[in-house]
N, C-alpha and C positions, 0 to 999 in steps of 0.2 A: 693409506688404505681406508676404505669406507668402514663405518661401524658395522658390526655384526647385526643381523636382523634379530628382533626380539624372539625369544623362545616362548612357546605356549605349552605348558606341561600340566594340564588339569588332572592328569592320570597317567600312570605308566603307559608308554607307547603313544601318548598324545591324544587319546580318546577320552570322551566324557565317561564318568562313572556309570551313567545310565547305559551307554553302549556296551561297556565291558560286562555289565551285569546281565544283559539279555543276549548279547551275541555270543560270548564265549564263557559265560558262567564265572566271570572274574578270574580268568586264568592267571593274570599277572599277579594276583594277590595270593595265589596258592604256591606251594612248593613246586619247583621245576620237576616234572615227572621223570626226567632223565637223570638218575643219580649214579650212572655208570662211571667208571674211571677211564673211559675211552680217551685216548689222546685226541687233540684237536690240531688242525693244520698249523704248522709252525713248531709244534713240539716234536714232530717227526722230521727233524732237519735233514735235508739232503746234504749232510756235511761234506762228503767227499765229492759231491757233484757241483760243478760250477753251473751257472745258468745255461751256458752253451752246451755243456755235455749232457745236462739233464734234458734239454729240449731235443738234442740229437737222439737220446735214448727214447724219447717219446715218438720220434719218427713219424710225424703226422703231416708232413707237407703233402698237399693234394693239388691236382690240377684244378679241381672245382673251386677250392678255397682260393687258390692263387688267381684264378680268372675272375672270381668275384671280388677280389680285394687288391687289384693291381695297384691302386693308388696308395695302399698301405706299404707295400714292399718296394714299389717303384719298378719301372720297366727294366728288365735285365738284371734284377737283383740276384745275388748268388743263391739260388734255391737250395743248394746242397746244405747250406748252413742255416737257412731260414726256417723258423718255427711257424706253425700255423697261426699262432697268436703274436708273431713278431711284428715289428713295425711301430715301435714306440714313437709317438708323433713328433717329439722334439718341438722345435720352433715352427709355428704355423703362420701362413700369411693371414693378415687380418681379413675376416670375411666381409663380403659385400652384404648390403641389406637384404638382398634377395633370398639368401639362405639356401640350404640344401634342397634339392628337388623333392617336393612333397612336404616341405616345411616352410614354404614361402608365404608366410602370413605374419602379421604384426603380433608379437606375443602379448597375451593377456597379462596385465600387471597383477601381482599378488593383491588380493583384496578380501574383504569379509562381508561382501554384499549377499543379501538373502535372495539369490537368484542364480541361474546358470548364465555365466558371463562368457561370451564367445568373441573371437577377433572381429575387427572392423570388416565389413563386407560379407559377413556370414549371418545366416538366419537359423532359426531353431523351432522345433515344436515338440510338445509332449506326445509321444506315440501312444502310450497307454499308461493308466494309473492303477494302483492297487484298487481292487474291487470292481473294475469295469467288467461287465458280462462278456464272456467269450463263448459260452456253450448255449445251445438251445434251451429255453426255459429259465435261464438265469435272469434274475431281476436286475434293474438298475441299482447302483450302489446307494445305500442310505446308511450313514454311520450310526444312526439311532435305531435302525431296524435290521441289524446284522443277524445272520443265522448261519449255522454250519452248512445247511443245504444250499443256501445262496452262495456262500464263499466257495463251495466246491465247483461252482460253475463260473466263478469270477477269477480275474487275474490275481495271483497271490501277492503276498506281502514281501517287502525287502528284496527286490530283484537284485541279482548279482550277475553271474555269468550270462552272456548273451551269445547266440549264434544266429546268423542269417544264412539260410540255404535256398538254392534256386527252386522255383516251382515251375516246371515245364508245362507249357500249354496254357498258362494263365498270365497274360501280359501285365507287366508292372507289379507282379506279386512275388513275395518271398515268404518262406516259412521262418518265423522267429521262434527260437526256443529260449526260455529264461529259467534260471534257478531262482528259488525263493529261500533265502538262507535261514532266516529266523523271524520270529515275531516279537514285537515290543508291545505287550498288552497295555502298558500305561498310556501309550500313544494311540491305541486302537479303541479303547472302551472308556466311555464316560464313567467316572466314579469307580474305577477299577480298584479293588482291594487285593494287593499281592498276597496277603495272608489267607484270603478266602475266595479264590476264584470259583466261579460257578461252572457247572458242567457245560452249559452252552458256550461260555467264553473259551473253555478248554477245547471244545469240539470245533469252534471257529478257528482257533489257533492251529489245530491239526490240519484243517482244510486250507489254511493260508500258507502252510509249509509246502515244500515239494517243487514241482516243475509245471511250467505252462508251455503249451505249443499253440502259437497264434499265427495265422496267416495275416500278413500286412500288405497294404496296397500303397504304392507311391502315387503322389499327386503330380499331374502333368505340370511342367514348367517350374517346379520347385523340388526341393529334396524332402518334402514332408512325407511322413509315413503315418498310416492309421490302421487300426485293426479291422479285419474283415470278420465281423461278429457272426458266430454260428456257422463258420466254414466247416466242412466235414472233417478237415484235418485238425481243427482246434481240439485241444485236450487239456485236462488238468490231472496231474498225479499229486497225491497228498500223503499225509502221514498215515493214512489208512488204506491206501491203494495197494494192490498186490504186486510184489516184485519177486522175480525168480532168482535163486542163488545158483550160480554156475561156476565151473572151474574145479580145480583139484580139491578145494575144501568143501565143496557142496556135499551135503549129507553128513558131514563130520559130527560126531557126538558133541563137539564144542559149539555147534550151531543149533542143536535141537532144543526145543522148548515143549511145554505141555500143550500149547496150541499148535505147534508144528513139530511133531515127532520125526518128520523126515529130514529136517534141517535144510530144506530146499525152497521154502516159501516164506517171505517176510512181508509184513504189512508196513508199508511206508518207507520214505527216505527223508532224512533229517539233515538240516544245516548244510545244504548244498552251497558250496562256495564257487571257486573257479572251476573250469572244466576244459573241454576241447571239442573240436570238430574233426571227425575222421575222414580220410580220403574216400571211404566207401559210403559216406552220406549219413552217418549216425552222429549222435552227440554223446559226450562223456561228461559226467557230473561227479564232483568230488564231495563226499560226505566229510565235513570237517569237524566242528566242535560238537560232535554227537554226545560226548561224555556228560554234558551238563543236563541232559534229559533223564538221567538215570539216578535213582536214589539208592542209598544203603549199600554201596560198594564195600567189599570186605577183603578181597584178594589182592595179592601183590600185583597181579596183572591189571586189576582195576585201577590201582594207584598209578601204575606206569602209564595208563591212558588218561589220567586226570579225573577219574570218576570219584566223587566224594562219598563220604560215609554217612551223610545225613540226608535230609529232605532236599528236594530241588527247588529252584526259584519258582518254576511254573506250577509245581504241585501236581503234575500229571499222574503221578503214581497213586493219587487218591481215586482216580477215575478209571485206571487201567493197570492191572497188576503187572503187566509186562515191563512197566517202567520202574518197578520195585525189584531190585536185584536180590533182595532177601527172598522173594517168591519166585522169580524167574532169573536165575543167575546167568544164563547164557544169552539173554535177550540183547545185551549190549554188544555181544560178539557179532551180531547181525547188522551192525552199523559201523561206519568207518571205511566203506568200500568205494570203489569207482562204479558208478551206475552207467550202463549203456542204454540209450533210448533210440528207437527208430521213429523219427518224427513223421515219416511218410506212411506209417501203418498205425492208424489210431486204435486198432484192436490188438496190437502186440503187447506182450508183457515185458516191461523193462527188466534188465538183467543186472545183478550185482556180481561183478567179476572178481572172484577170489584170487585168481592168479596174480593180480596186481597188488596184493597185500592189503593189510588193514592198518590204517593210521589216520591222522587228521589230514585227509587229502585236500590240498588247496588247489590242485590242478591235475590235469591228465592230458597232455598235449602230444599227439602222435606225429611221427615222420616215418618214411619208408626207407628200408635199406636198399642197396643197389639191386638186390634180387627180389624186392617187393614185399619184404616182411615188415610189419608194423613194429615200431619202437615207441614206447610211451614214457615220457619224462614226468616225474611227480615230485612235489615238495610236501613235507610234513610240517605244517605251520605250528611250530612250538619252539620256544626258546631251547636251544641246544639240541635240536633234533635234525633229521637227516634228509638227504637228497637221494632219490631212487630212480631206477628205470626198469622197464619190462621189455624184453625182446621176444617177439612171437616166434614160434617154430614153423608157422604156416605163411605162405605167400598169399597176398591179396589177389583176388580175381577181378579183372577189369570188366566194365559193362554193368548194365542194369537188369540183366536177366534174373529170373527167379532163382536159378541155380547159383549165380554169382552172389546174389544178396544173401541167400541162406548160408553159403560157405563163409562169406565175410563176417557174418554174425557169430562165427566160432573163432575168429582170429585171436581174441583176447582171453581164450581159455587155456591155451597151451603155449608154454615158453619158459623163459628163465627170468626170475626177479633178482635185481641187483641193488646194492646200496653203495654210495660213493665214499671214498677215502681220499682226501686231498693232502698234498705235501707242498709246503712252500720251498722256494729255492734260495731264501736269504737267511742269514743267521738269526736265531731266536732273539738275541739281544737287541736287534734292530726294531723290535716291536714293543714299545713301552705303553701302548694303549692310547697314544695321542692321535694316531692316524697318520703319522709322518711317513712319507714314502721311504722305502728302503733304498740303500745306496745304488742299486741297479736301476732305479727309476720307475719300477712298476711293482705292484702286488701281483705275483704270478707264481706258477709252479706246475706240478704234474699231479695226476691222480689215477686211481684204479677203480674199476667197478668190481665189487666183491659179490660173487654169486651167493644167493641165499637159498633158493630152491628152484628145481626144474621139474614140473609136473609133480609126481608123487615122490620125488627124490629130494631130500634135504641136504644142503651143503653146510649146515650149521651143526657142529658137534653138540650132542645132548638134546636136540630138538627134532621132532618128526616134521615132515613136510606140512602137515595140517597145522601144527603149532607155529611154524614159520609164517604161514599165511594169516593166521588169526592173531598172532602176537608178533607182528613184524617188527615193532619197535624193540622188543626183547632180542630178536635175532640180530638187528643192527647193533645193539649193545655188545652182543657176544663176539661179533667179528671185528669190532673196533672201528666202526664208521665215524666220520668226522662230524663233530657237533657244530652246527651252523646257527646263524642269527635269523631264525624264523624263515626257512625257505618256503616261499609262497608260490606264486605262479612261475611256470617254467615254459619257455617257448623256443623252439628251434627256428632259425631263420630259413625261410623257403628259398633264399638266394644262396646262402653260403653254407648252410648246415650247422653253423655255430649255434650253440644253445645258450640262452640268456635266463638267468635265475634271479628273481626278485627276492632279496633278503631284507625284510621290512625294517626290523630293528631288534634290539635286545638290550634293554636297560640293565639286565642282570650281569652282563659280561664284565668280568673284572671285580665283581663283589667278592667279599670274603667267602672262601670255600667254593667259588664258582670259577669256571675257566676264564682265563684272561685273554688278552689280545693275541692274535696270530696273523699270519699273512693273508688268509682269506677273510678274516674278521678283525680288522686292524684297530678298532676303537673300543675302549672300555666304555661302559655306560652308553652304549650305542643307541642314540635317540633317532637317528636319521636313516640308517640302513644303507645298503649298497646293492649294486647289480653285478653279478658274476657272469663272465663270458667263458664258455667252455667249447673246446674243439676236440672232437673224437679223433683218436689215432687213425691216420690214413682216411679221415672222413668216413670211417666205417661205424655207423650208428650201432652196430651189433658188437663192436669191439669191447675189450676189457680195459682200455686205458685212454687217457685224455690229457690235454694240456689246458690250463685255465689261467685267467687273470681277472682282476677286478676292472670292469668297464667303467662304472661310476661309483664313487664314494659320495653319497648324497649329503646335502646340507647347504648352509649358506656359502655361496661361492667366495665370499671374503674370508672364510675360515680356512687356514692353511691345511686343516685335516680333510678337506674335500678334494675330489679329483674327478674331472670330467673327460676321461680318456685323453688327457693332454691338451684339450681344446682351451683356448684363452678364456679364463673364467669370468672375465668382465663382460663377456658376450653370451652368457647363458642365463636362463631363468633359474631361480633357486628352486630346488626340489627336496622333499623330505618324505620318507616312509614309502618307498615303491612297493606296489602290491600286485595288481593285475598288469599283464603285458600283452601286446599284440604287434603284428607287423603290417605295414602297408606294402603296396606293390613296388615301391621304390627301395625297399630294404631298410626303411627307417623303423626303429623300435618305438612303440607308443606305450607310455607308462602311466597308469592311474595310481593315485596315492591314497593312503589310509592312515589318518592320524598326523598329518603334516604339522610340524612344530616350528614354523618360521613366520608366524604372524599372519597367515593367510588360510583361507579355506582350502580343502583338498581340491585336486584338479587332475587334468589330463595333459600329458607332455609328449612331444615327439622329439626323438634324438637320432641323429645320423649315426650309422654304425660303420660306414665305409667312406673311403676317399679323404680328401684334405679337410673336410668339415666333420669328420668323425668326432663325436663328442659334443657337437653343436646341439644344444637342448633348448626347446622353446615350449612355453606353456600355451596350450590351445584353449583350455576352458577352466573355469572354476565352478564348483557346485554350491548350493545354498547352505545356510547355517546348519551346523550339526551333521551334514551329510558326508558320505564317502562316495568316491568315484569308482564304479565297478564295471566289469564286463565290456571293455571297449571293443567295438567292431569298426575296422577302418576299411572302407570301400573307396573306390576312385572318387565318387562324388558325394559321399555321405559318411559321417561318423556317428555311431550310436554309443551311448553310455547309459548305464543303469545308475540312477541317482538313489542311493540306498540310505535309509534312516535319516531323512531330512528332519530337522528339529529335535534330534535326539541329544538334548542338552540337559545337564543336571537341573532338576526342579521343574522340567517341562511335563505337561500332561495334556489331555484333550482339552481340559478347561483352561489351561494356561500354556498355550502353544509358544514355542520358541522360534517358530518359523511360520510364514504364511504361504510357503511354496507348496504346490504349484498353482493354486487357484485363488490366492489372495486372502485378505483378512476375513475372518468369520467362517472360513472353510477348514475342514480337518486336513491336517498335513498328510500327504500321501506319497510314499515311494513310487517312482515312475521311471519310465524309459524315455530318453530324449534323443532326437535326431538333430544333427547339425549339418548344414550344407552351405555352399557358396551361393550368394544371391544372384550372381550373374550366370549360374549354371555350370561353371567350370569345375575342373577337378580340384580336390582338396590340396592346398599348398603348392599348386603348380602355376 
């Protein structure tokens, strides 16, 4: 056996201390907010249920799933006993170099180069950088002449989620929507003093947060994209823009402040991480580590959301009392929501959808039920927190008429919010924290969706509906939801309906006083993470039950504790810390990483989810020093990624950069969006 790859562990989770400090407020160094005694998958053993009887009880075989995965079950397989997640690969034929369709490229080798590295035969360009002007009147970026007014018209900082939407009537153009998760003032301002930020620096940071809408133009004969500056649809939403609160908690006393006694109007959106694109043409944006922006928390609910009791890192509370919970105790309740934006209407007010619950939203990815109702899957990115879904009570209207658009903009305000509880199907004693496969050959089991609230009706004893929506984590605690290893991006396959959940890592699992390994989270001190695959009962996205199994257990393929859907591990790229996920038109899952700990920079990977090559994983690109790969968009002839926080390495500053990307030595390091395409003009990986 080959030696294991070297681990890189500068900080819990694999990130630099600088990244942890500014992105999530050093969450890994604080007590885990979830101190409930909830059972975790594996503790609730399906003792009397064999694997077969458990799967029969799940009763989820569907024509759609079978048709989409014929290679998994084999033609003529006895469907009466087949589970939707059945088809343990067993021995597989050795793959040919061509790879699964959509993944036919030479994998990028693990590396630590300070650039975006792509496969042979592929080209790339920087689509847009932090600070590039996108609105009329915005000046060109000058790192030494920044201002809040200028930044409010320029592309924001630390791009994360990306969406590309069609733009009818404008040939070769698309609408790109980007999240701007957080600011790193040390890498933005020369001579920055963290103890004494200036008002101008704070206001620039407010303007660098939020969302950008930018029309992009493709270049003929290549896959290059570039911004159409000053296009009428271009837009910036910042930490001081107006947002509307909608849904069952809108107007609640829990959301009222001195500046907004109605509880229906919020200034700003913060720490937007992953998101989603709706079938009706809007984008969803998850407010994640909002807790770090608020000072002087004092309540148990503040603690449950990770809000500290002292001053904040950025000291915003010195310049606006709403960030001081001693003065405005409800302001924090106005963040941690899913935001819906209509990118085709630059005059619209984005909405914070309270029906989807309040927590550290990493994602919000919708699919439709058979009768046309949206279902949104969501992860709460915290150690030992939960997986959720929302099922709308309204059907989507097709078409682009004004009536259809107005109706569809109400779909996420009425429905039922659920949290997931997973049960393993193997004895608890088989999980010793090493990641060893159980005797049945797979990490798998069943699960239920526990309802939390429907409209103004709470399903949680002792909590009102408003409390469920505002304190959704507490509601999950009370109903016994399953503690997971940082559930981040969640993506349903457009081909099979199976749902894939990126569980990034959890180095606290198995520590004294903390939950140990279970079937869904099989490794203690989990540095590398895993990807969970979930199939709804009868392929009914609105149902209350599902079957699940681990699709990938990430890490060095030479480590026996890793698992690549049963694919021969000598033929896969090593992957660590899965974060954002997306699908291509071939049904392959694309995974971006955050904090990889295998001696290489973070990157983007494609993996087959169907057929005999299921589990074949290839690395498509790596990002520069200190950077994270975010927001992948996979089109037929183009891949887009957001290169977030390049150069964010301990000891770095504007004066002492740790990266020279994207513009070379002597230039300030700038988070940017990158497009990658085949030089011969062909489809990606075909």
